[in-house]
C-alpha positions in Angstrom: 11.4 -103.5 -203.0 8.0 -105.2 -203.5 5.5 -102.7 -204.9 2.7 -103.2 -202.3 5.2 -102.9 -199.5 6.6 -99.7 -201.0 3.1 -98.2 -201.3 2.4 -99.1 -197.7 5.6 -97.4 -196.5 4.8 -94.3 -198.5 1.3 -94.1 -197.0 2.6 -94.5 -193.5 5.2 -91.8 -194.2 2.5 -89.4 -195.3 0.4 -90.2 -192.3 3.3 -89.5 -190.0 4.1 -86.3 -191.7 0.5 -85.1 -191.4 0.4 -86.0 -187.7 3.7 -84.2 -187.1 2.5 -81.1 -188.9 -0.6 -80.9 -186.6 -4.0 -79.3 -187.5 -4.3 -76.6 -190.1 -4.8 -73.7 -187.7 -6.2 -70.5 -189.3 -8.0 -67.6 -187.7 -9.6 -64.4 -189.0 -9.6 -61.3 -186.8 -12.5 -58.9 -186.6 -12.7 -55.7 -184.6 -16.1 -54.2 -183.6 -17.5 -50.8 -182.5 -15.5 -48.6 -184.9 -14.4 -45.8 -184.9 -14.0 -46.4 -181.1 -15.7 -48.6 -178.5 -16.2 -46.1 -175.7 -16.2 -43.0 -177.8 -18.8 -41.2 -175.6 -16.7 -41.8 -172.5 -13.2 -41.1 -174.0 -11.7 -37.7 -173.4 -11.9 -35.8 -176.6 -8.3 -34.9 -176.5 -7.3 -38.6 -176.1 -9.4 -40.0 -179.0 -7.0 -39.2 -181.8 -3.8 -40.4 -180.0 -5.5 -43.6 -178.8 -6.8 -44.3 -182.3 -3.3 -43.7 -183.7 -1.9 -46.1 -181.2 -4.3 -48.8 -182.3 -3.5 -48.2 -186.0 0.2 -48.5 -185.1 -0.5 -51.9 -183.4 -2.4 -53.1 -186.5 0.5 -52.1 -188.7 3.0 -53.8 -186.4 1.0 -57.0 -186.5 0.7 -56.9 -190.3 -2.4 -59.1 -190.6 -5.7 -58.6 -192.3 -8.6 -57.3 -190.2 -12.2 -56.5 -190.8 -13.5 -53.6 -188.7 -17.3 -53.2 -188.0 -18.7 -49.6 -187.8 -21.4 -48.1 -185.7 -22.1 -44.9 -187.6 -23.8 -43.4 -184.6 -20.3 -43.1 -183.1 -19.4 -40.8 -186.0 -21.8 -38.1 -184.7 -21.8 -35.5 -182.0 -25.2 -33.8 -181.3 -26.6 -35.4 -184.5 -23.8 -34.1 -186.8 -21.2 -36.3 -188.4 -17.7 -35.2 -187.3 -15.2 -35.3 -190.2 -12.3 -36.2 -187.9 -14.2 -39.4 -186.9 -14.9 -40.3 -190.5 -11.1 -39.8 -191.0 -10.6 -42.5 -188.5 -12.4 -44.9 -190.8 -10.3 -43.8 -193.7 -7.2 -44.7 -191.7 -8.5 -48.3 -191.6 -9.1 -48.3 -195.4 -5.7 -46.7 -196.1 -4.1 -49.4 -194.0 -5.7 -52.1 -196.3 -8.3 -53.3 -193.9 -12.0 -53.9 -194.7 -15.0 -52.2 -193.1 -18.4 -53.7 -192.4 -21.7 -52.7 -191.0 -22.5 -53.1 -187.3 -25.7 -51.1 -187.4 -26.0 -47.4 -186.7 -26.8 -47.6 -183.0 -25.5 -51.0 -181.9 -29.1 -52.0 -181.4 -30.4 -55.4 -180.1 -32.3 -57.4 -182.7 -34.2 -59.2 -180.0 -35.3 -55.9 -178.4 -36.4 -54.0 -181.5 -37.5 -56.7 -184.0 -36.5 -57.4 -187.5 -38.1 -54.4 -189.2 -36.6 -51.8 -187.0 -33.3 -53.6 -187.0 -33.2 -53.5 -190.8 -33.8 -49.8 -190.8 -30.9 -49.4 -188.4 -28.7 -51.4 -190.7 -29.5 -49.0 -193.5 -29.0 -46.0 -191.3 -25.6 -47.6 -190.5 -24.4 -47.3 -194.1 -25.1 -43.7 -194.9 -21.5 -42.8 -194.5 -20.0 -46.2 -195.0 -21.5 -47.0 -198.4 -20.2 -43.7 -200.2 -16.9 -44.0 -198.3 -16.3 -47.4 -199.8 -17.8 -46.4 -203.2 -15.0 -43.9 -203.5 -12.6 -46.8 -203.5 -14.6 -49.0 -205.9 -16.1 -51.2 -203.1 -19.4 -51.8 -201.4 -20.2 -52.9 -197.8 -20.3 -56.7 -197.8 -19.9 -57.8 -194.2 -22.5 -57.5 -191.4 -22.0 -58.2 -187.7 -24.9 -58.6 -185.3 -24.6 -56.4 -182.1 -24.4 -58.6 -179.0 -24.2 -61.5 -181.5 -28.0 -61.8 -181.2 -29.1 -63.2 -184.6 -32.8 -64.0 -184.0 -34.8 -66.1 -181.6 -36.9 -67.9 -184.2 -36.3 -69.5 -187.6 -38.8 -66.9 -189.1 -36.9 -63.9 -187.8 -33.5 -65.4 -188.9 -35.0 -66.1 -192.4 -36.4 -62.6 -192.7 -33.1 -61.0 -191.6 -31.1 -63.2 -193.9 -33.3 -62.2 -196.9 -32.9 -58.5 -195.9 -29.1 -58.8 -195.7 -28.9 -60.7 -198.9 -31.0 -58.1 -200.7 -28.6 -55.4 -199.6 -25.4 -57.2 -200.5 -24.4 -58.3 -197.0 -23.0 -61.5 -195.6 -23.0 -62.3 -191.9 -19.6 -62.3 -190.2 -20.0 -65.0 -187.5 -17.9 -65.3 -184.4 -16.4 -68.6 -183.2 -13.8 -67.4 -180.7 -16.1 -65.4 -178.4 -14.8 -63.9 -175.2 -15.3 -61.2 -172.5 -12.5 -59.0 -173.9 -14.8 -56.0 -173.5 -14.7 -56.5 -169.7 -10.9 -56.4 -169.6 -11.1 -53.3 -171.9 -13.6 -51.5 -169.6 -11.4 -52.3 -166.6 -8.3 -51.0 -168.5 -10.1 -47.8 -169.6 -11.4 -47.1 -166.0 -7.9 -47.4 -164.6 -6.4 -45.4 -167.4 -8.8 -42.5 -167.0 -9.8 -42.8 -163.4 -6.8 -43.8 -161.3 -5.2 -40.6 -160.0 -2.0 -42.1 -158.5 0.5 -42.5 -161.4 2.4 -45.4 -159.8 -0.7 -47.4 -158.9 -2.2 -46.7 -162.4 0.9 -48.0 -164.1 1.0 -51.1 -162.0 -2.7 -51.9 -162.5 -2.4 -51.3 -166.3 0.6 -53.7 -166.5 -1.3 -56.3 -164.5 -4.3 -56.1 -166.8 -2.1 -56.4 -169.9 -0.3 -59.4 -168.5 -3.5 -61.1 -167.5 -5.4 -60.3 -170.7 -3.0 -62.0 -173.1 -3.1 -65.5 -171.6 -6.9 -65.1 -171.0 -7.5 -64.4 -174.7 -5.1 -67.1 -175.9 -6.7 -69.7 -173.6 -10.0 -68.8 -175.2 -8.5 -69.6 -178.6 -7.3 -73.0 -177.2 -10.7 -73.7 -175.7 -12.6 -73.0 -179.0 -10.1 -75.1 -180.9 -10.9 -78.0 -178.6 -14.7 -77.3 -179.1 -14.2 -77.4 -182.8 -12.3 -80.7 -182.7 -15.0 -82.2 -180.4 -18.0 -80.9 -182.5 -16.6 -81.1 -186.1 -13.6 -83.4 -185.8 -11.1 -80.9 -187.1 -9.7 -77.4 -186.4 -12.2 -75.0 -187.9 -10.8 -71.8 -189.4 -11.8 -69.5 -186.5 -13.3 -66.0 -186.4 -12.0 -64.0 -183.4 -14.0 -61.1 -181.9 -12.1 -58.0 -180.6 -13.1 -54.3 -180.2 -11.5 -50.9 -181.0 -10.4 -49.9 -177.5 -7.5 -48.8 -175.3 -6.4 -52.3 -174.3 -6.1 -53.6 -177.9 -4.3 -50.3 -178.7 -1.7 -51.4 -176.2 -1.3 -55.1 -177.0 -2.8 -56.1 -180.3 0.5 -56.9 -181.9 1.4 -59.1 -178.9 -1.9 -60.8 -179.1 -1.4 -61.7 -182.8 2.2 -62.9 -182.0 0.8 -65.1 -179.3 -1.7 -66.8 -181.5 0.9 -67.2 -184.2 3.2 -69.0 -181.7 0.4 -71.4 -181.3 0.7 -72.3 -184.9 -2.1 -70.2 -186.3 -2.1 -68.3 -189.6 -4.1 -65.1 -189.6 -6.2 -65.2 -192.7 -8.8 -63.0 -194.4 -12.4 -63.4 -193.1 -13.4 -64.5 -196.6 -10.9 -67.4 -196.5 -12.0 -68.6 -193.1 -15.7 -68.6 -194.1 -15.0 -70.8 -197.1 -15.1 -73.8 -194.7 -18.3 -75.7 -195.3 -19.2 -75.7 -191.5 -20.2 -72.0 -191.8 -23.0 -73.0 -194.2 -24.9 -74.0 -191.1 -25.5 -70.4 -190.3 -27.5 -69.7 -187.2 -30.2 -72.3 -187.6 -31.2 -74.5 -184.7 -30.4 -71.9 -182.0 -33.5 -70.0 -180.7 -32.3 -68.6 -177.4 -31.8 -64.9 -176.4 -28.0 -64.9 -175.7 -25.3 -64.4 -178.3 -22.7 -67.2 -177.9 -20.0 -68.5 -180.3 -21.3 -70.1 -183.5 -19.6 -73.3 -182.4 -21.9 -73.3 -179.3 -25.0 -72.5 -181.4 -24.3 -75.5 -183.6 -23.6 -77.7 -180.5 -26.9 -76.5 -178.9 -28.7 -77.2 -182.2 -27.4 -80.8 -182.0 -28.5 -81.1 -178.4 -25.0 -81.6 -176.9 -25.1 -82.1 -173.2 -24.1 -79.4 -170.7 -20.8 -81.2 -170.1 -19.8 -80.4 -173.7 -19.3 -76.8 -172.8 -17.1 -77.3 -169.7 -13.7 -75.7 -169.3 -14.3 -72.3 -170.9 -12.0 -69.7 -169.4 -13.6 -67.0 -167.2 -12.8 -63.4 -166.3 -11.0 -63.2 -162.9 -12.9 -61.5 -160.0 -10.2 -58.8 -159.7 -10.8 -57.8 -163.4 -14.6 -57.7 -162.8 -14.0 -55.4 -159.8 -11.9 -53.0 -161.8 -14.5 -53.0 -164.5 -17.2 -52.2 -162.0 -19.1 -55.4 -162.8 -20.4 -58.2 -160.6 -20.4 -60.9 -163.3 -19.7 -61.6 -167.0 
């Protein structure tokens, strides 16, 4: 066969193979508000078994996770409870990483950079020695409410502070209102007296939650393709709560059926898009980093259309009027 023709056929074959393979879908999973999201509202006798259920779900899924700790949740009446610190050890024993989510889940935009920095340091008084005992240091930081600074000056000051203390920001690209579903689930679990009605509502929430979350992943993949031209390795936000303790393994299986590989956070963040950081977004809300970048580019409102929303019946069960 003529050599130029052979080369052309080989190139066409490679192109067809790449097209058939589809995009390189990768996603890192992060879980906030450790040791437990609603720890102050969870019946004390239920905390240990619900935590054990979540750990069992993590083990069944068999994927890497980074958990973000609010050290204030380790305390009762100002005293650190050993059994709550043991919950963090369970994460480490299972091979997962732990990061800093501030001591009191404070809002940077409400307290300012200086007070926020002090709350970060307060949030590592248990975490740092806990990791040191395993030859590690805290290296990941997650902003509460995903609020990262309303001005370039504040973002630069916080970035310098985090860098000086060995932290790297863990962004979020697949943002969602998972917490609303979880609040609804917990309210039904602890507040519905009729066993049959409680079981039916919990099942309805579980069945609705999975497609909602997977549709969010699909939506942000489309956003990535539209903004960047490729499937960004995503970072998914979840929380340590009763709902994920019931369905986390199914959630992971669902995203894997969509062709995603669950990867370590560090691998996902090697993508050069993350070098953009938070620059260009000066508003008060805490959206997906994809949307921050889009807003920084001045994308029109139509760009954000189609994002899945929480159904009214879930909002009602959660006791909320809107997302």
